[in-house]
C-alpha positions as CSV (number, residue, x, y, z in Angstrom):
1,M,0.3,-0.1,0.0
2,G,2.7,2.4,0.9
3,L,4.6,2.0,-2.7
4,K,0.9,2.3,-4.2
5,I,0.8,5.9,-2.2
6,S,4.0,6.7,-3.0
7,G,3.1,6.1,-6.8
8,Q,-0.1,8.2,-6.6
9,L,2.4,11.5,-5.1
10,L,5.0,10.9,-7.6
11,A,2.2,11.3,-10.3
12,L,0.5,14.0,-8.9
13,L,4.0,16.1,-7.9
14,G,4.9,15.3,-11.8
15,F,1.4,16.8,-13.1
16,I,2.1,19.8,-11.1
17,L,5.3,20.4,-12.4
18,V,3.9,19.8,-16.0
19,C,1.4,22.3,-15.5
20,L,3.5,24.6,-13.5
21,T,6.0,24.5,-16.7
22,A,3.0,25.0,-19.3
23,T,1.8,28.0,-16.8
24,F,4.9,29.8,-17.3
25,V,5.0,29.5,-21.0
26,I,1.5,30.7,-21.2
27,T,2.1,33.6,-19.2
28,A,4.7,35.0,-21.8
29,L,2.0,35.2,-24.3
30,L,-0.2,36.7,-22.8
31,P,-1.0,40.4,-22.9
32,T,0.7,43.0,-20.9
33,L,-2.1,44.2,-18.3
34,V,-0.9,47.6,-16.4
35,P,-2.9,48.2,-13.7
36,R,-4.2,51.9,-13.0
37,E,-6.2,53.4,-10.0
38,R,-6.4,50.0,-8.2
39,T,-5.6,49.2,-4.7
40,C,-4.1,45.9,-5.6
41,P,-0.5,46.1,-6.1
42,D,1.0,45.2,-9.7
43,H,2.0,41.6,-8.9
44,D,-1.6,40.7,-8.1
45,V,-2.6,41.8,-11.8
46,K,-0.7,38.8,-13.2
47,L,-2.3,36.4,-11.3
48,D,-3.0,34.8,-14.5
49,Q,0.2,32.9,-14.3
50,L,-1.4,31.0,-11.8
51,L,-4.1,29.4,-14.6
52,L,-3.4,25.9,-15.7
53,T,-3.7,24.9,-19.6
54,A,-3.9,21.4,-20.8
55,P,-0.7,19.3,-20.2
56,S,-0.3,19.4,-24.0
57,G,0.0,22.9,-24.3
58,K,-3.0,23.2,-26.9
59,R,-4.9,26.2,-27.3
60,L,-8.8,25.7,-26.5
61,K,-12.2,26.6,-27.7
62,V,-14.0,29.2,-25.7
63,Q,-17.3,28.3,-23.8
64,L,-18.4,31.4,-22.0
65,N,-21.4,31.5,-19.2
66,L,-20.6,35.1,-18.4
67,N,-23.5,35.7,-16.8
68,N,-24.4,32.5,-14.9
69,T,-22.6,32.6,-11.5
70,A,-24.2,29.6,-10.4
71,K,-21.8,27.6,-12.6
72,R,-19.1,29.3,-11.9
73,S,-15.8,28.1,-10.4
74,G,-12.3,29.5,-10.3
75,K,-10.1,31.0,-7.8
76,Y,-10.2,34.2,-5.6
77,F,-7.6,36.3,-5.1
78,H,-7.8,39.5,-2.5
79,C,-6.0,42.3,-2.6
80,G,-6.4,43.6,1.0
81,D,-10.0,44.3,2.8
82,S,-11.1,46.7,-0.9
83,S,-11.3,44.0,-3.8
84,A,-10.6,40.8,-5.1
85,A,-9.9,39.8,-8.4
86,Y,-11.3,36.6,-9.6
87,V,-10.0,34.3,-12.5
88,R,-11.5,31.2,-14.4
89,Q,-10.1,29.6,-17.3
90,N,-12.6,27.5,-19.7
91,A,-11.6,24.9,-21.6
92,D,-12.7,22.3,-24.3
93,P,-10.2,20.1,-25.5
94,A,-11.2,19.6,-29.0
95,A,-10.9,23.5,-30.1
96,N,-7.8,25.5,-30.3
97,A,-8.7,28.7,-28.3
98,S,-8.5,28.7,-24.5
99,C,-10.3,31.7,-22.3
100,R,-9.4,33.4,-18.8
101,L,-12.4,35.3,-17.1
102,F,-11.2,38.3,-14.9
103,E,-13.5,39.9,-12.6
104,W,-12.8,43.4,-10.0
105,R,-15.0,42.8,-7.1
106,L,-14.7,46.0,-5.1
107,T,-16.6,47.6,-2.3
108,Q,-18.4,51.1,-2.8
109,S,-15.8,53.0,-1.4
110,V,-13.9,52.3,-5.3
111,K,-15.4,54.6,-7.8
112,E,-13.7,52.9,-10.9
113,V,-11.0,50.6,-11.9
114,T,-8.8,50.2,-14.7
115,D,-7.0,47.7,-16.8
116,C,-5.0,48.5,-20.1
117,F,-3.7,46.4,-22.9
118,D,-0.4,47.2,-24.4
119,M,-0.7,47.1,-27.9
120,S,2.7,47.2,-29.0
121,G,4.5,44.5,-31.2
122,E,1.5,43.2,-32.5
123,F,-1.9,44.6,-34.5
124,W,-5.4,45.3,-32.7
125,F,-8.6,45.4,-34.5
126,G,-12.3,45.8,-33.2
127,G,-14.4,48.1,-30.8
128,A,-16.8,50.5,-32.4
129,E,-17.5,53.1,-35.4
130,M,-15.4,56.1,-34.8
131,W,-15.0,59.5,-36.2
132,R,-11.1,58.7,-37.0
133,Q,-11.5,55.4,-38.1
134,D,-7.8,53.8,-37.5
135,W,-7.2,50.4,-38.7
136,P,-5.5,48.8,-36.7
137,L,-6.0,50.3,-33.7
138,N,-2.6,50.7,-32.8
139,T,-2.1,54.3,-33.6
140,G,-5.7,55.8,-32.9
141,E,-6.5,58.4,-29.9
142,Q,-10.0,58.4,-28.5
143,V,-10.4,60.3,-24.7
144,R,-12.3,58.2,-22.1
145,T,-15.5,57.6,-23.5
146,A,-18.5,55.9,-22.5
147,Y,-18.5,52.6,-24.3
148,V,-22.3,52.8,-25.3
149,P,-23.6,53.5,-29.1
150,S,-23.5,57.3,-30.3
151,D,-22.7,59.6,-33.0
152,V,-19.5,59.9,-34.2
153,Y,-20.0,63.6,-34.9
154,L,-19.8,64.4,-31.1
155,R,-16.7,62.6,-31.2
156,Q,-17.8,59.5,-29.0
157,F,-18.1,55.6,-30.0
158,G,-20.2,55.0,-33.0
159,G,-23.3,53.3,-33.2
160,A,-22.1,49.8,-35.0
161,I,-20.0,48.8,-31.4
162,E,-18.9,45.6,-29.6
163,R,-17.3,44.7,-26.5
164,F,-14.6,42.9,-28.7
165,W,-11.2,43.5,-29.8
166,I,-8.5,40.7,-31.3
167,S,-5.0,41.1,-32.1
168,T,-2.3,39.5,-34.6
169,G,-0.5,38.0,-31.4
170,G,-3.4,35.5,-31.2
171,F,-5.7,37.5,-28.5
172,A,-9.3,38.8,-27.8
173,V,-10.9,40.5,-25.6
174,F,-14.2,40.5,-24.8
175,V,-16.2,42.4,-21.9
176,E,-19.5,41.4,-20.2
177,D,-22.6,43.6,-21.8
178,S,-23.4,44.2,-17.6
179,V,-20.3,46.0,-17.1
180,P,-20.5,50.1,-16.8
181,L,-17.7,50.3,-19.6
182,Y,-15.8,53.4,-20.5
183,V,-13.0,52.9,-22.7
184,S,-9.8,54.9,-24.0
185,I,-7.1,54.4,-26.7
186,S,-3.9,56.5,-26.1
187,G,-0.3,56.0,-26.9
188,G,-0.6,52.4,-27.8
189,R,-2.6,51.3,-25.0
190,L,-6.3,50.1,-25.1
191,C,-7.7,50.9,-21.6
192,L,-10.7,49.0,-20.2
193,S,-12.6,51.2,-17.2
194,G,-15.4,49.7,-15.0
195,S,-17.0,53.1,-12.9
196,R,-19.9,53.7,-10.7
197,S,-20.6,56.6,-12.3
198,A,-24.6,57.1,-13.1
199,E,-23.7,59.8,-15.5
200,V,-24.1,57.5,-18.7
201,Y,-24.9,54.0,-17.0
202,G,-27.8,54.7,-14.1
203,N,-28.4,52.3,-12.0
204,L,-26.9,50.0,-14.3
205,A,-23.4,51.9,-12.3
206,A,-24.4,51.4,-9.0
207,R,-23.8,47.3,-9.0
208,N,-26.1,44.7,-7.2
209,P,-24.1,43.4,-3.9
210,G,-21.4,41.2,-5.5
211,D,-21.5,42.2,-9.1
212,P,-18.0,42.9,-10.4
213,L,-17.2,46.5,-11.4
214,L,-15.0,45.2,-14.2
215,A,-15.4,42.0,-15.8
216,Y,-13.3,40.6,-19.2
217,S,-12.4,37.6,-21.2
218,V,-9.1,37.1,-22.5
219,C,-8.8,34.9,-24.9
220,S,-5.9,32.9,-26.5
221,G,-5.5,31.1,-29.8
222,A,-2.6,30.0,-32.8
223,D,-2.9,33.0,-34.6
224,I,-5.6,35.5,-35.4
225,K,-8.0,33.5,-37.9
226,S,-8.4,30.8,-36.1
227,L,-8.8,32.9,-32.6
228,Y,-12.0,34.6,-35.0
229,R,-13.4,31.8,-35.6
230,A,-13.2,30.5,-32.3
231,T,-14.3,33.4,-29.8
232,Q,-17.4,35.6,-32.0
233,F,-19.3,36.1,-28.7
234,W,-22.6,36.9,-30.9
235,R,-25.1,35.1,-32.9
236,G,-24.9,35.2,-36.4
237,P,-27.6,35.3,-38.6
238,S,-29.1,32.5,-40.7
239,E,-30.5,34.7,-43.3
240,T,-29.6,37.4,-45.4
241,P,-31.1,40.4,-46.9
242,E,-33.1,40.4,-50.3
243,R,-30.0,39.0,-52.6
244,D,-30.4,42.3,-55.1
245,L,-29.2,44.4,-52.4
246,F,-25.6,42.8,-53.0
247,E,-26.1,42.9,-56.7
248,R,-27.0,46.4,-57.5
249,P,-26.9,49.7,-55.8
250,V,-29.0,51.3,-53.4
251,W,-29.9,55.1,-54.3
252,S,-30.6,57.9,-51.8
253,T,-32.3,61.3,-52.6
254,W,-30.3,63.0,-49.5
255,A,-27.1,63.9,-50.4
256,Y,-28.2,65.3,-54.0
257,L,-31.4,66.5,-52.9
258,K,-31.2,67.3,-49.4
259,A,-34.6,68.0,-47.6
260,G,-35.8,69.8,-51.1
261,I,-37.1,66.7,-52.3
262,T,-40.7,66.4,-54.4
263,Q,-43.0,64.1,-55.8
264,E,-41.6,65.7,-59.3
265,S,-38.0,65.4,-58.3
266,V,-38.2,61.9,-56.9
267,L,-39.6,60.5,-60.4
268,E,-37.3,62.8,-62.0
269,F,-34.3,61.3,-59.9
270,A,-35.9,57.5,-60.7
271,H,-35.9,57.9,-64.4
272,N,-32.5,59.7,-64.8
273,I,-30.8,56.2,-63.1
274,S,-32.9,54.4,-65.7
275,A,-32.3,56.6,-68.8
276,N,-28.7,56.5,-67.8
277,A,-28.7,53.0,-67.8
278,L,-27.2,52.3,-64.4
279,P,-28.7,49.9,-62.0
280,A,-30.7,50.3,-58.8
281,S,-32.1,48.0,-56.4
282,Q,-34.0,50.4,-54.5
283,L,-34.7,54.1,-54.1
284,G,-34.9,56.0,-50.7
285,V,-37.0,58.8,-50.3
286,D,-35.1,61.0,-47.3
287,D,-35.9,63.8,-45.4
288,K,-38.2,65.8,-45.8
289,W,-41.4,63.7,-47.0
290,T,-44.0,64.8,-43.9
291,V,-44.5,68.3,-42.2
292,N,-43.8,67.2,-39.2
293,Y,-41.2,65.4,-37.6
294,G,-43.4,62.4,-36.0
295,D,-46.0,62.1,-38.1
296,H,-46.0,59.9,-40.9
297,V,-48.1,61.4,-43.2
298,F,-46.9,62.7,-46.8
299,D,-47.0,66.3,-46.7
300,T,-49.7,66.7,-49.8
301,A,-48.0,70.0,-51.1
302,R,-44.7,68.6,-52.0
303,F,-46.4,64.9,-52.6
304,P,-50.0,65.5,-53.9
305,D,-50.2,61.6,-54.6
306,P,-47.6,59.5,-53.1
307,A,-49.1,56.2,-54.4
308,A,-48.7,57.7,-57.8
309,M,-45.0,58.1,-56.9
310,V,-44.7,54.7,-55.8
311,R,-46.0,53.2,-58.7
312,G,-43.8,55.5,-61.4
313,V,-40.4,54.5,-59.1
314,H,-41.9,50.8,-59.6
315,D,-42.6,51.2,-63.1
316,Q,-38.5,51.8,-63.6
317,G,-37.9,48.6,-61.9
318,Y,-36.9,49.9,-58.4
319,N,-38.3,49.3,-55.2
320,L,-39.0,52.4,-53.0
321,T,-37.9,53.2,-49.1
322,L,-39.0,55.8,-47.1
323,W,-36.7,57.8,-44.0
324,V,-38.2,57.3,-40.6
325,H,-36.8,57.9,-37.2
326,P,-38.2,57.3,-33.2
327,F,-37.9,61.4,-32.4
328,V,-41.5,63.0,-32.0
329,N,-41.5,66.7,-32.2
330,K,-43.5,68.6,-29.9
331,D,-45.4,70.2,-32.7
332,S,-46.4,67.1,-34.5
333,E,-49.9,65.5,-33.7
334,A,-48.0,62.3,-32.6
335,F,-46.9,64.0,-29.6
336,A,-50.2,65.1,-28.3
337,T,-51.4,61.6,-28.9
338,G,-48.3,60.3,-27.5
339,A,-48.2,62.8,-24.0
340,Q,-51.9,61.2,-23.4
341,V,-51.2,57.8,-23.6
342,T,-47.9,58.2,-21.6
343,R,-49.5,60.4,-18.7
344,R,-52.4,57.7,-18.8
345,N,-50.0,54.3,-18.1
346,G,-46.3,55.4,-18.7
347,S,-45.8,54.0,-22.1
348,F,-45.3,55.4,-26.0
349,L,-42.9,57.9,-25.1
350,L,-39.6,57.3,-23.2
351,T,-39.5,59.1,-19.7
352,S,-37.6,59.5,-17.0
353,R,-36.9,56.9,-14.3
354,T,-37.8,59.7,-12.1
355,R,-41.3,60.8,-13.3
356,L,-43.0,57.9,-15.4
357,D,-46.1,59.7,-16.2
358,E,-44.5,62.6,-18.5
359,P,-42.8,62.5,-21.5
360,A,-38.9,63.1,-21.6
361,F,-37.6,65.5,-23.9
362,T,-33.9,65.4,-26.0
363,S,-32.9,67.6,-29.1
364,W,-31.6,66.3,-32.2
365,W,-30.4,67.2,-35.7
366,R,-34.0,68.7,-36.7
367,G,-35.3,69.4,-33.2
368,A,-33.1,71.6,-31.2
369,N,-33.7,73.0,-27.4
370,L,-35.3,69.6,-25.9
371,S,-38.1,70.0,-28.8
372,A,-38.6,66.6,-29.2
373,A,-39.6,63.4,-27.2
374,M,-38.9,59.8,-28.5
375,V,-40.8,56.6,-29.3
376,D,-40.5,53.4,-26.5
377,I,-39.9,50.6,-28.7
378,T,-38.1,48.4,-26.4
379,D,-41.3,46.8,-25.0
380,V,-42.7,45.3,-27.6
381,E,-46.4,45.0,-26.2
382,G,-46.0,48.3,-25.2
383,E,-48.3,51.5,-27.1
384,G,-45.4,53.1,-28.7
385,S,-44.0,50.4,-30.4
386,K,-47.3,49.0,-31.5
387,Y,-48.5,52.9,-32.9
388,L,-45.2,53.6,-34.6
389,M,-45.2,49.3,-36.3
390,Q,-48.8,50.1,-37.1
391,E,-48.4,53.9,-38.7
392,L,-45.3,52.3,-40.8
393,Q,-47.5,49.0,-42.0
394,L,-50.1,51.9,-43.0
395,L,-47.9,53.7,-45.6
396,K,-47.0,49.9,-47.0
397,T,-50.4,48.8,-47.2
398,D,-51.8,52.6,-48.2
399,F,-49.2,53.4,-51.0
400,G,-47.2,50.6,-51.6
401,V,-44.0,51.7,-49.5
402,D,-41.7,48.8,-49.7
403,S,-39.9,49.0,-46.8
404,F,-37.8,51.8,-44.7
405,K,-34.6,53.6,-43.6
406,L,-34.3,53.5,-39.8
407,D,-32.3,56.8,-38.8
408,A,-30.5,57.0,-35.4
409,G,-31.2,54.8,-32.6
410,E,-27.9,55.5,-30.5
411,F,-27.9,56.4,-26.9
412,N,-26.7,60.1,-27.0
413,W,-30.3,60.9,-28.4
414,L,-32.2,59.5,-25.5
415,P,-33.6,62.0,-22.8
416,E,-31.7,62.4,-20.0
417,N,-32.0,59.6,-17.5
418,S,-34.3,57.6,-19.9
419,R,-36.3,54.7,-18.5
420,L,-36.2,51.9,-21.1
421,R,-39.9,50.1,-20.7
422,G,-38.7,46.9,-22.7
423,F,-35.8,46.1,-20.3
424,D,-34.5,45.7,-16.5
425,N,-34.3,49.1,-14.8
426,R,-30.1,47.9,-14.8
427,S,-29.9,47.2,-17.9
428,N,-27.1,48.8,-20.2
429,P,-28.7,51.7,-22.4
430,G,-27.0,50.6,-25.6
431,W,-29.9,48.1,-25.6
432,Y,-32.0,50.9,-27.2
433,A,-30.3,50.5,-30.0
434,N,-30.8,46.7,-30.3
435,A,-34.4,47.4,-29.6
436,W,-34.6,50.0,-32.6
437,A,-32.4,47.3,-35.0
438,D,-35.1,44.6,-33.7
439,F,-37.7,46.6,-34.4
440,G,-36.8,47.2,-38.0
441,I,-36.6,43.3,-38.7
442,R,-40.2,43.2,-37.8
443,L,-41.4,45.8,-40.0
444,D,-40.0,44.0,-43.1
445,P,-39.2,40.3,-41.9
446,L,-40.0,38.3,-45.2
447,R,-38.6,40.9,-47.8
448,R,-35.6,42.2,-45.4
449,R,-34.9,45.4,-47.5
450,Q,-34.5,47.8,-44.5
451,E,-31.5,49.4,-43.1
452,V,-30.5,50.8,-40.1
453,R,-27.4,52.7,-38.6
454,V,-26.9,51.2,-35.2
455,G,-25.5,47.8,-34.0
456,F,-25.5,46.2,-30.7
457,R,-25.4,42.7,-29.9
458,A,-27.7,42.8,-33.2
459,Q,-25.6,40.8,-35.5
460,H,-28.2,37.9,-35.9
461,L,-30.4,40.2,-37.9
462,P,-30.6,40.0,-41.5
463,L,-30.8,43.7,-42.3
464,T,-28.2,46.3,-43.7
465,V,-25.9,48.4,-41.2
466,R,-24.9,51.4,-42.9
467,A,-22.4,53.3,-42.1
468,I,-22.4,56.8,-40.1
469,D,-22.7,59.6,-42.6
470,K,-19.0,60.5,-44.3
471,D,-17.9,64.1,-45.0
472,S,-16.8,64.7,-48.6
473,H,-12.8,64.5,-48.5
474,W,-10.4,62.1,-48.9
475,G,-9.1,61.6,-44.8
476,L,-9.4,59.0,-42.2
477,D,-11.2,61.4,-40.3
478,N,-14.6,60.6,-41.7
479,G,-13.4,60.5,-45.4
480,L,-12.6,58.0,-47.8
481,K,-10.2,56.4,-45.9
482,A,-12.7,55.6,-42.7
483,M,-15.3,54.7,-45.4
484,V,-12.6,52.0,-46.0
485,T,-11.8,50.8,-42.8
486,S,-15.4,51.3,-41.6
487,A,-16.3,49.1,-43.7
488,L,-13.8,46.5,-41.9
489,L,-14.6,47.3,-39.0
490,H,-18.4,46.7,-39.4
491,C,-17.6,43.2,-40.7
492,L,-15.0,42.2,-38.2
493,I,-17.7,42.7,-35.2
494,G,-20.4,40.7,-37.1
495,Y,-22.1,43.5,-38.7
496,N,-21.6,42.1,-42.4
497,F,-24.8,43.1,-43.7
498,H,-22.8,46.5,-44.3
499,L,-23.8,49.5,-46.3
500,P,-21.3,51.9,-47.1
501,D,-22.4,55.6,-47.1
502,M,-23.1,57.4,-49.9
503,V,-20.5,57.4,-52.8
504,G,-18.4,61.0,-52.5
505,G,-19.9,61.3,-49.1
506,N,-22.8,63.7,-47.4
507,A,-21.7,66.9,-49.6
508,Y,-21.9,68.8,-46.3
509,C,-20.7,72.1,-46.0
510,E,-19.2,73.9,-43.3
511,G,-20.8,76.3,-41.2
512,P,-24.6,76.6,-39.3
513,D,-26.1,75.2,-42.6
514,G,-23.7,72.4,-43.6
515,L,-26.3,69.8,-43.1
516,D,-28.6,71.0,-45.8
517,G,-25.8,72.5,-48.3
518,N,-24.8,71.1,-51.4
519,C,-21.0,70.9,-51.5
520,Y,-20.6,68.3,-54.0
521,P,-17.5,66.1,-54.1
522,D,-15.1,67.0,-57.0
523,R,-14.7,65.0,-59.8
524,E,-11.5,62.7,-58.8
525,L,-12.9,61.7,-55.2
526,Y,-16.4,60.9,-56.4
527,I,-14.6,58.4,-59.0
528,R,-12.0,56.8,-56.5
529,W,-15.2,56.5,-53.8
530,L,-17.1,54.5,-56.4
531,Q,-14.0,52.5,-57.4
532,A,-13.7,51.3,-53.5
533,T,-17.2,50.8,-52.3
534,V,-18.2,48.9,-55.9
535,L,-16.2,46.2,-54.5
536,M,-17.8,45.7,-51.1
537,P,-21.1,43.5,-50.2
538,S,-23.0,46.4,-51.3
539,L,-22.9,50.0,-52.4
540,Q,-25.2,53.3,-52.3
541,L,-25.3,56.2,-54.5
542,S,-27.0,59.8,-54.1
543,V,-25.0,62.6,-55.8
544,P,-25.3,60.8,-59.3
545,P,-22.8,60.7,-61.8
546,W,-24.8,62.7,-64.5
547,H,-24.2,65.6,-62.5
548,Y,-20.2,65.8,-63.5
549,D,-20.0,64.5,-67.3
550,E,-21.1,61.9,-69.6
551,E,-17.5,60.1,-69.1
552,V,-18.3,60.1,-65.1
553,V,-21.4,58.2,-66.4
554,N,-20.1,55.7,-68.5
555,I,-17.3,55.3,-66.0
556,S,-19.7,54.7,-63.4
557,R,-21.6,52.5,-65.7
558,R,-18.6,50.4,-66.3
559,L,-17.8,49.9,-62.9
560,L,-21.2,49.4,-61.8
561,A,-21.8,46.1,-64.2
562,I,-18.7,44.3,-62.1
563,R,-21.4,43.1,-59.7
564,S,-23.7,41.7,-62.5
565,E,-20.4,39.6,-63.5
566,P,-21.1,35.6,-62.9
567,R,-17.6,35.6,-61.1
568,F,-18.6,38.4,-58.6
569,R,-21.9,37.0,-57.9
570,D,-20.4,33.6,-57.4
571,N,-18.0,35.1,-55.1
572,M,-21.1,36.6,-53.2
573,K,-22.9,33.7,-52.8
574,S,-20.0,32.1,-51.5
575,A,-18.9,34.6,-48.9
576,L,-22.5,34.7,-48.1
577,A,-22.7,30.4,-47.6
578,D,-19.2,31.0,-45.5
579,L,-20.7,33.6,-43.4
580,L,-24.1,31.7,-42.5
581,A,-21.8,28.6,-41.9
582,N,-19.2,29.7,-39.7
583,G,-19.1,33.3,-39.2
584,D,-16.2,34.1,-41.6
585,P,-16.7,38.0,-42.9
586,L,-17.7,39.0,-46.1
587,L,-15.0,42.2,-46.3
588,R,-11.8,40.4,-44.8
589,P,-9.1,42.2,-43.6
590,M,-5.6,41.1,-45.4
591,W,-4.4,39.1,-42.1
592,W,-7.3,36.5,-43.2
593,L,-4.3,34.9,-45.8
594,K,-1.3,33.6,-44.0
595,D,1.3,35.9,-45.9
596,G,-1.5,39.0,-46.8
597,R,0.1,42.1,-45.1
598,P,-1.6,42.4,-41.5
599,G,-1.8,45.5,-40.8
600,S,-3.0,47.0,-44.2
601,A,-5.8,49.9,-43.8
602,D,-6.1,50.4,-48.0
603,Q,-6.6,46.7,-49.3
604,F,-9.0,44.3,-48.3
605,L,-10.5,40.8,-49.6
606,L,-14.5,40.5,-50.8
607,G,-15.1,36.7,-50.0
608,R,-12.8,34.4,-51.1
609,S,-11.6,35.4,-54.6
610,I,-11.4,39.2,-54.8
611,L,-8.7,41.4,-53.6
612,A,-9.0,45.2,-53.7
613,A,-6.5,47.7,-53.5
614,P,-8.6,51.3,-53.7
615,V,-6.8,54.2,-54.5
616,L,-7.1,56.6,-51.5
617,E,-4.7,59.3,-52.1
618,P,-5.8,62.4,-54.3
619,G,-4.1,63.2,-58.0
620,A,-2.2,59.2,-57.6
621,K,-2.5,57.7,-60.5
622,S,-0.8,54.5,-59.6
623,R,0.1,52.4,-56.3
624,T,2.1,49.4,-54.6
625,V,-0.2,46.9,-54.0
626,H,0.8,43.7,-52.1
627,F,-0.3,40.2,-53.7
628,P,-0.5,37.2,-51.2
629,S,0.4,33.8,-52.3
630,G,-1.7,32.7,-55.5
631,R,-2.4,33.6,-59.2
632,W,-4.1,37.3,-59.1
633,R,-5.6,38.6,-62.4
634,P,-6.8,41.9,-63.0
635,W,-10.4,42.9,-63.4
636,F,-10.6,44.2,-66.6
637,A,-7.7,41.8,-68.0
638,P,-7.6,39.3,-70.7
639,E,-8.6,35.4,-69.8
640,D,-5.4,34.2,-71.8
641,G,-3.5,35.1,-68.1
642,S,-1.0,37.2,-69.9
643,Q,-1.2,40.2,-67.3
644,D,-1.6,37.6,-64.3
645,I,0.3,38.6,-61.4
646,V,1.9,35.8,-59.3
647,G,2.1,36.4,-55.2
648,P,3.4,36.9,-52.4
649,Q,4.9,39.6,-54.0
650,E,4.5,43.8,-54.4
651,K,4.0,45.4,-57.3
652,D,3.2,48.5,-58.7
653,V,0.0,48.7,-60.5
654,T,-1.3,51.8,-62.5
655,V,-5.1,52.4,-62.1
656,P,-6.8,55.1,-64.4
657,L,-9.8,56.8,-63.5
658,D,-11.9,54.1,-66.0
659,S,-10.5,51.2,-64.5
660,V,-10.3,49.8,-60.9
661,A,-7.6,48.0,-59.0
662,A,-9.7,44.7,-58.6
663,F,-8.1,41.2,-58.9
664,W,-9.4,37.9,-59.3
665,L,-7.9,34.8,-57.5
666,V,-7.5,32.1,-60.2
667,E,-8.2,28.6,-59.2
């Protein structure tokens, strides 16, 4: 018996030695966590060194039950009397990634806790849409800001947002939805803060007894591509929007006609698209088709026969959508009705948490000085959701409207201290954006032609998510370059049915009247913008090619014809299949291929077979293209292979205005 016990002890000691050795190796690979504003000493932040991995050293698939405390098993490490760190490792021997959950539980006297990731030495991606859309994030700058869907024009995080970041070093970070999160990016560091400040998060910031103030998972894997596939912390789609949205462009009245639209101008616009032999899937009638914001009745002075207008657009072969939003201005009939219902049962319009029987007020770009309320669509059975659904469905049945463009939905537009009737009083305020997107899909669940501009935990919804309005210039600060990197960001965080902003941007002007100005993009910028977006999952036009000259019309016609070619459509079909099957993004970063340049912000892949390298500099007639392994054929090259380029290599490529830097991977 004694020999038997000794054998067990030796085996146990051997196992511990293997584990400690594996732990040392894993620790060397973990990202650096730099503590700040915490009572724990530095060495306590490195307690992940005590976590064990499989004796084989394999990296394992994540299996997170982040909100299921009953099933948690792990180890607590106390730092004095005020805080405790909790670490749990999840592992699945059948996969290739492993995750560790870090929690900081602190007494009420500690108001904020911050962990910072050093991004040096590897490229980091993910997060949110931003005004300056750096790709990768390493060079980005963002002051500490509440991490909720907001408007990038306010220099906050944008409407498409997820608490997910990933690096080429093989690390991914995911922060739990229940954390009152603030994020900053500066000096090559990504900092995550949990704060008790109630300014944005309200009651969520107070935290229940035992709730962690900051909780996030750090996952590691063999490489960024396999790790991405293993750590998608969201539910992906099982359906897609209408397929013609991937083949033919969406057109909008906004950037070209602004708020001066009439029935006559809409019909003329539709006619000119057809007369110039340009393709279109649908035409969106934007602001301003109503008299008052909040009412859903056509302005009969501008639109004397809306049904005839819709029929006229249909006759050209296009669907018609209408611009809608959740705001209800005080001068609208809807506000009088909504306020009455709200005072009766606290439903219909958003209220504050302290006054449940009175509408709360906000300001927006068409309603200054707290002159608007907002429909509460967070409760599916609530009066506001039912009302708005009924109003919009009547536009479909009475006039033949096909679908809708749902604007806004971000947190920053909500009245101060809003109560979201459909959610727990301690819910993340970002759920309004989620509810707005969900409301959108319920408007049109069968045809799925609608678009939103917000995305928060809504990747499963089969609707297009458009980028925020882009300005008509070349820069990374919300111009053409940001259009490209925003598209990469959208697809990386799961919003693959991405609709880039209008070709050439929104034609906004400087000054107080900039929103309704007509400062159209110059000819070169317009063409280069079209060359970039024509190789994305979908695209959108407003300023038309005929605004310039016949040459621009011909160039546009040639570029748009790319999307009707069998090889383009076959590639999109396979890319959509990859997305539905395993979550692969439609628009893929260059690190998706083993020898692609991982930090590239001006090249991307559409699906399996198309490499795009748009010209993003004014005046440029050529550019250097990095070709990964394979045989790449320029899009307009002859089929005999005489112009094929074999990678990997870098090559200077001439890109005249009437061409495109697109390359087909020859099988």
